[in-house]
C-alpha positions, 0 to 999 in steps of 0.5 A: 812089246809088253807081255799081255797077261791073261786070266787063267781060271781053271774050268772056265769057258772062254770066248775067243776071236782069232784072225788071220794075218792080213785078213787072208782068206784061207780058213774055209779051204783048210777046214781039215787043218782047223779041226786037226789043230785042236788037240785036247781042247774042248770047243763048245761052240764055233764059227769058222769064216774065211779070215777069222774064227770065233769059239767058246773054248774050255782049255783045261788043263792048259791056259787059254794062251797055251791052248791057242798057241798049240792050235796055231802051231798045229794048224801052221805045221800042216799048212806049211807042209801043204802050201809052203811057209807063210805068216798065217796068224795075227800075233794076238787073239781076243778073249773073254771069260764067260761069267754066267749063263746069260753071258754064255747065251749072248756069246753063243748068239754072237758066234752063230749070227756072225755069218749073217753079219758078214753077209755070207748067208741070209739065215744062220742055219744056211751056214755049214761051218758053225756049231749052230745045228748042234745047239739047235738039236739040243733045243737052244734055238728055234728054227727061225732064230736069227731070221725073224729078228729085225736088224739082229746085226746091231747086237753087241756081245752081251746086250742089244743096242738100244734104239732111240724111241723118242 
């Protein structure tokens, strides 16, 4: 398998998606391990779902690859102690360098709406395992965000899907 090269931009924020091996659903039952897995990495936003998570990460001084490798190792060690050894993670992860304020806002929306998209709740505010309330308290979201927007689930990170009004 070829080596994947990732951009390293000191001080940058990265949107990441990490998926469990075989989409096994163990993350919510092990949230303490999830939080233990992050050592010196700053998480600006997150949502933890049963079989994957999305986050906006500032990995400095590490690269994004080093930060996620460290997270996976720290989580896995504790998981193995608790449940026995098994393969936990898909080998790779998806990342995107946040480029500007609108890009950040689009990725924050994607993260915070994800539990609704996956049918876990009808309002993003009803989902406890995300950073939405932190951002709401900062004034980034209105109380009815993600509830009153029709068909919000069609949004793609960065831009809404344009409907044919023809």
